[in-house]
N, C-alpha and C positions, 0 to 999 in steps of 0.2 A: 705693475702689472703681473710679472713673473708670479711671485710669491703669493699672488691672490689667485691665481688660475691653479698652482701648486696645491693650496690647501682646499681645491674641489675634490668632491668626492672620486674615486676611480672612474666610474660610470660616465660623469660629467664630462672628465679631463679627456676618456676617450672620443667622446661623440666633438667635443671641441677640436680636439685634434684630426679629427676626420673630416669636421667642417673646413677647417684651413687647409688641409690639404688639397681638398675639392676646389677651393677658391683659388690655389693657385693652377689648377687644370681649367685652363680657359675654354680650353676644345674639347668639353664632355664628349665622348663619342655616343651617340645613340646606339650604334651599333653593337659596341662595345658591351652596352648595358643590355641590349638584349641577346647577344649571346650568353653573357652570364646568367642571364634568367631562364635560357633553355638550359643551361649548364646545371644548374641548381634544381628544376625541374628533373633533369633528367637523374641526377642521385639521390632525390628522396624517391623517387621511381625504386631505385636499384635498393635502397633501403628497406622501404614499404614491401616488397618482393622479395625479400630473402637474400634477393642476389649477391649484394655483399654486407657486411657486417661492421657498424662504426665502431671506431678504434678509440678508446679515451685519450686524450690529448698529450697525456705523459706519457702513455706505451708509444704514441705516435713519433713523439720528438725523441725518443730512445731510439728508436727503431731508426730514424732519421741520424741519430748524433752517432750510432753504429755503422751505418752503411757510410757517411762522410768517411769516417775514422778506418772503414776499410779500403774505399777507395783511396783514402794519402798515404796507406801503408803499401799499396802495390805502386807508387810512382818511383 
């Protein structure tokens, strides 16, 4: 079964993984879903209004990696 799943296109594997993870969380929290909806709407408004500027994923990853590296160096 694993080899059949791994042969699926990336998007289908991602959807399957998401569905499997959700199936493990039997106590899906409606409040949490609502909170995420509010957060997503807030972020979309910030982008639309120009309050924040979106950052490319690779740029964001690089920034995060640099911050973690700096934090570890301080220890």
